[in-house]
C-alpha positions as CSV (number, residue, x, y, z in Angstrom):
1,M,3.0,16.6,-27.1
2,S,2.7,18.0,-23.5
3,L,1.4,21.2,-21.8
4,D,1.6,21.7,-18.1
5,E,2.1,18.0,-17.5
6,T,-1.0,17.4,-19.7
7,Y,0.0,15.0,-22.7
8,F,-1.7,15.1,-26.1
9,Q,-1.6,12.8,-28.9
10,L,-1.8,14.7,-32.5
11,V,-3.0,12.5,-35.4
12,F,-2.9,14.0,-38.8
13,D,-5.1,12.6,-41.6
14,P,-5.3,13.7,-45.4
15,L,-8.5,15.3,-46.7
16,F,-9.0,14.1,-50.1
17,N,-11.0,15.8,-53.1
18,D,-13.7,13.9,-54.8
19,D,-11.2,12.1,-57.2
20,L,-9.5,10.6,-54.1
21,K,-6.1,11.5,-55.7
22,T,-5.6,15.1,-54.7
23,V,-5.4,16.6,-51.0
24,R,-7.3,19.6,-50.1
25,G,-6.4,19.6,-46.5
26,I,-5.6,17.8,-43.3
27,V,-7.6,17.0,-40.4
28,C,-5.8,17.2,-37.1
29,S,-7.3,15.1,-34.2
30,I,-6.1,15.8,-30.7
31,R,-6.6,13.2,-27.8
32,D,-5.9,13.7,-24.3
33,M,-3.4,10.9,-23.1
34,T,-2.7,12.1,-19.8
35,D,-4.2,9.2,-18.1
36,E,-2.7,6.5,-20.2
37,R,0.6,8.3,-19.8
38,R,0.3,8.3,-16.1
39,L,-0.9,4.4,-15.9
40,D,2.1,3.6,-18.2
41,T,4.5,5.5,-15.7
42,M,2.9,3.5,-12.7
43,R,3.3,0.1,-14.5
44,V,6.9,0.8,-15.2
45,D,7.4,2.0,-11.5
46,F,5.3,-1.4,-10.4
47,I,7.6,-3.7,-12.5
48,S,10.9,-2.0,-11.0
49,N,9.5,-2.1,-7.5
50,I,8.6,-5.8,-7.9
51,S,12.0,-6.5,-9.4
52,H,13.6,-4.9,-6.5
53,E,11.4,-6.5,-3.7
54,L,12.2,-10.0,-5.3
55,R,15.9,-9.5,-6.3
56,T,16.8,-8.5,-2.5
57,P,15.7,-11.6,-0.6
58,L,16.9,-13.7,-3.5
59,M,20.4,-12.2,-3.2
60,M,20.4,-12.8,0.6
61,I,18.9,-16.2,0.3
62,Q,21.8,-17.1,-2.3
63,G,24.6,-15.5,-0.1
64,Y,23.6,-17.3,3.2
65,S,23.0,-20.6,1.7
66,E,26.5,-20.5,0.0
67,A,28.1,-19.2,3.2
68,I,26.5,-22.3,5.0
69,L,27.6,-24.6,2.3
70,D,31.3,-23.1,2.3
71,D,31.5,-23.7,6.0
72,I,32.1,-19.7,6.3
73,A,29.8,-20.2,9.4
74,Q,32.2,-21.5,11.9
75,T,29.8,-22.3,15.0
76,Q,26.5,-23.9,15.2
77,E,25.2,-20.5,16.5
78,E,26.3,-18.8,13.2
79,K,24.8,-21.3,11.1
80,H,21.6,-21.1,12.9
81,E,21.2,-17.3,12.4
82,M,22.1,-17.6,8.8
83,A,19.3,-20.1,8.5
84,E,16.8,-17.8,10.2
85,I,17.7,-15.1,7.6
86,I,17.0,-17.6,4.9
87,I,13.9,-18.4,6.4
88,E,12.9,-14.7,6.9
89,E,13.7,-13.9,3.3
90,S,11.8,-16.9,2.0
91,N,8.9,-15.7,4.0
92,R,9.1,-12.3,2.6
93,M,8.9,-13.4,-1.0
94,S,6.1,-15.8,-0.1
95,R,4.2,-12.7,1.3
96,L,4.9,-10.5,-1.8
97,V,3.7,-13.3,-4.2
98,N,0.6,-14.0,-2.0
99,Q,-0.2,-10.3,-2.1
100,M,0.0,-10.1,-5.9
101,L,-2.1,-13.2,-6.0
102,D,-4.8,-11.7,-3.6
103,L,-5.0,-8.4,-5.5
104,S,-5.6,-10.4,-8.7
105,R,-8.3,-12.3,-7.3
106,M,-9.8,-9.4,-5.8
107,E,-10.2,-7.1,-8.9
108,A,-11.5,-10.4,-10.5
109,G,-14.4,-10.2,-8.0
110,F,-13.1,-13.6,-6.1
111,I,-12.7,-12.7,-2.5
112,D,-13.6,-15.3,0.3
113,L,-14.5,-13.8,3.5
114,N,-14.6,-15.8,6.6
115,Y,-16.9,-14.1,9.1
116,R,-16.9,-14.5,12.8
117,E,-17.6,-12.5,15.8
118,V,-14.8,-10.2,17.3
119,Q,-14.6,-8.3,20.4
120,M,-13.1,-4.9,19.3
121,G,-11.0,-4.0,22.3
122,D,-9.2,-7.3,22.2
123,F,-8.9,-7.6,18.5
124,L,-7.2,-4.1,18.2
125,K,-5.0,-4.7,21.3
126,K,-3.3,-7.6,19.5
127,I,-2.6,-5.7,16.4
128,V,-1.1,-2.6,18.3
129,Y,1.0,-5.2,20.4
130,H,2.3,-6.5,17.3
131,F,3.9,-3.3,16.4
132,Q,5.3,-2.0,19.5
133,N,8.8,-3.2,19.3
134,M,8.8,-1.5,15.7
135,A,7.6,1.7,17.0
136,Q,10.3,1.9,19.7
137,E,12.9,1.3,17.0
138,K,11.6,3.9,15.0
139,N,11.2,6.2,18.0
140,V,7.5,6.8,17.3
141,I,4.6,6.6,20.1
142,L,2.1,4.1,19.0
143,E,-1.3,4.5,20.9
144,L,-4.9,3.1,20.7
145,E,-8.0,4.7,21.5
146,V,-11.0,2.4,21.8
147,E,-14.4,4.0,22.3
148,T,-16.4,0.6,22.5
149,P,-13.8,-2.1,23.6
150,D,-16.7,-4.4,24.7
151,L,-18.5,-4.2,21.0
152,V,-18.7,-7.5,19.3
153,Y,-18.8,-7.0,15.5
154,V,-18.9,-9.7,12.8
155,L,-15.9,-9.5,10.1
156,D,-13.4,-11.3,8.6
157,N,-10.8,-11.2,11.1
158,D,-7.6,-12.1,8.9
159,K,-8.6,-9.7,6.3
160,I,-9.3,-6.6,8.5
161,Q,-6.3,-7.5,10.4
162,Q,-4.4,-7.3,7.1
163,V,-5.9,-4.1,6.4
164,L,-4.8,-2.3,9.8
165,I,-1.5,-4.0,9.6
166,N,-0.8,-2.3,6.2
167,L,-2.2,1.0,7.5
168,I,-0.1,0.9,10.8
169,N,2.9,-0.2,8.9
170,N,2.9,2.6,6.4
171,A,2.2,5.3,9.2
172,L,4.9,4.3,11.3
173,R,7.4,4.0,8.3
174,H,6.3,7.6,7.3
175,T,6.2,9.1,10.7
176,E,9.8,7.9,11.3
177,E,10.9,9.7,8.0
178,A,9.4,13.0,9.4
179,Q,12.1,12.8,12.2
180,R,9.8,14.6,14.9
181,E,10.5,14.4,18.2
182,D,6.7,13.8,18.9
183,G,6.2,11.2,16.2
184,L,2.8,9.6,17.2
185,V,0.6,7.0,15.4
186,T,-2.7,6.4,16.6
187,L,-5.3,3.5,16.1
188,I,-8.6,4.8,16.9
189,Q,-11.9,3.1,16.9
190,Y,-15.5,4.7,17.5
191,I,-19.2,4.7,16.1
192,E,-20.2,7.4,13.7
193,D,-23.6,7.7,11.7
194,N,-24.5,4.0,12.3
195,Q,-20.9,3.0,11.1
196,L,-18.0,1.2,12.8
197,V,-15.1,3.6,12.1
198,L,-11.4,2.3,12.4
199,E,-8.9,5.2,11.8
200,V,-5.2,5.1,11.6
201,R,-3.7,8.6,12.2
202,D,-0.1,9.8,12.0
203,N,2.0,13.2,12.3
204,G,4.5,12.0,9.6
205,T,5.4,13.3,6.0
206,G,1.9,13.7,4.9
207,I,0.5,12.7,1.2
208,A,0.0,15.6,-1.3
209,K,-3.4,16.5,-2.1
210,S,-2.8,16.0,-6.0
211,D,-1.8,12.2,-5.0
212,I,-4.9,11.3,-3.0
213,P,-7.1,10.3,-5.7
214,Y,-4.6,7.9,-7.2
215,L,-3.6,6.2,-3.6
216,F,-5.7,3.0,-4.2
217,E,-5.1,2.4,-7.8
218,R,-3.2,-0.8,-8.5
219,F,0.1,0.6,-9.6
220,F,0.4,3.7,-7.7
221,K,3.2,3.9,-5.1
222,A,2.3,5.5,-2.1
223,D,5.9,6.1,-1.0
224,R,6.7,8.3,-3.7
225,S,3.7,10.9,-2.8
226,R,5.3,11.0,0.6
227,T,8.5,12.3,-0.8
228,S,10.4,9.1,0.4
229,K,13.7,8.5,-1.5
230,E,14.6,5.2,0.3
231,S,11.6,3.3,1.0
232,V,10.6,0.7,-1.4
233,G,7.1,-0.9,-2.0
234,T,5.1,-2.8,-4.7
235,G,2.3,-0.1,-4.8
236,I,-0.4,-2.7,-4.5
237,G,-0.8,-2.6,-0.5
238,L,-3.6,0.2,-0.6
239,S,-5.5,-1.6,-3.5
240,I,-5.6,-4.6,-1.5
241,V,-6.8,-2.6,1.6
242,K,-9.6,-1.0,-0.5
243,S,-10.7,-4.3,-2.1
244,I,-11.0,-5.9,1.4
245,V,-13.1,-2.9,2.8
246,E,-15.4,-2.7,0.2
247,A,-15.9,-6.5,0.2
248,H,-17.1,-5.9,3.9
249,Q,-19.7,-3.4,2.3
250,G,-17.5,-0.4,3.5
251,H,-15.6,2.3,2.2
252,I,-12.1,4.0,3.0
253,E,-11.2,7.8,3.1
254,V,-7.9,9.6,3.3
255,Q,-7.1,13.2,4.8
256,S,-3.7,14.6,4.7
257,D,-1.7,17.8,5.0
258,P,1.9,17.3,4.3
259,M,4.4,17.4,7.2
260,K,1.4,17.7,9.5
261,Y,-1.0,14.6,9.6
262,T,-2.5,11.8,7.6
263,R,-5.7,10.0,8.3
264,F,-6.7,6.7,6.6
265,I,-10.4,6.2,7.9
266,V,-12.3,2.9,7.2
267,Y,-16.1,2.9,7.5
268,L,-17.9,-0.5,8.1
269,P,-21.6,-0.8,8.4
270,Y,-23.0,-1.2,11.8
271,E,-26.7,-1.5,13.0
């Protein structure tokens, strides 16, 4: 039974007389099943997304491997290009499997952090540089604003880089989908209330306010909340982001107004 997207389970039990033979009434129990229904839907979507993400590289690996074996590639250059695609798709599958394993370990409380000193200006510049070609291809401006470039902060370089790569990649993709002439993604660093703040801001498709509370749940697919019809993801990237940030004793917030802006704000302790 459903009512205004709220799902209920009705359970009817007989109410017997003292002789335990005749029924004198019925007891109806009503249970709110909305959360369970939502989780089931997300699990189904997760399996579908994982299947798609694995099937695509597998098909490409198989296809290009057969092309090489059947001598469809006639020149050494063509064979080299096909081999590169096979390697890229293999790496893509490896990243997906590692991502799933990472999330399982993190949710079980096992996350190893290798702390070291990082100069924020150089650290953030390298991350932004990594995405410049992608931004140009998507016709999106990617900018960096660093308030304290000489600040040396102790963190797990690889893990926080993973957080920012995930957030910037999402921002670029959804800003491109908005098809704005002034598409802009900005990575911002500043200090606020004894906290180091790392913010990824974009003016893309945005996120519905009703979806924001569920963004970091394991099976929730953020792409769907951004009204994307073509983009495909596993729905676990933001769960990993949240786990990494919390392992650093920090927290992450989201602010968004559909088709206007989205802000993912990471707060890390700073003294």
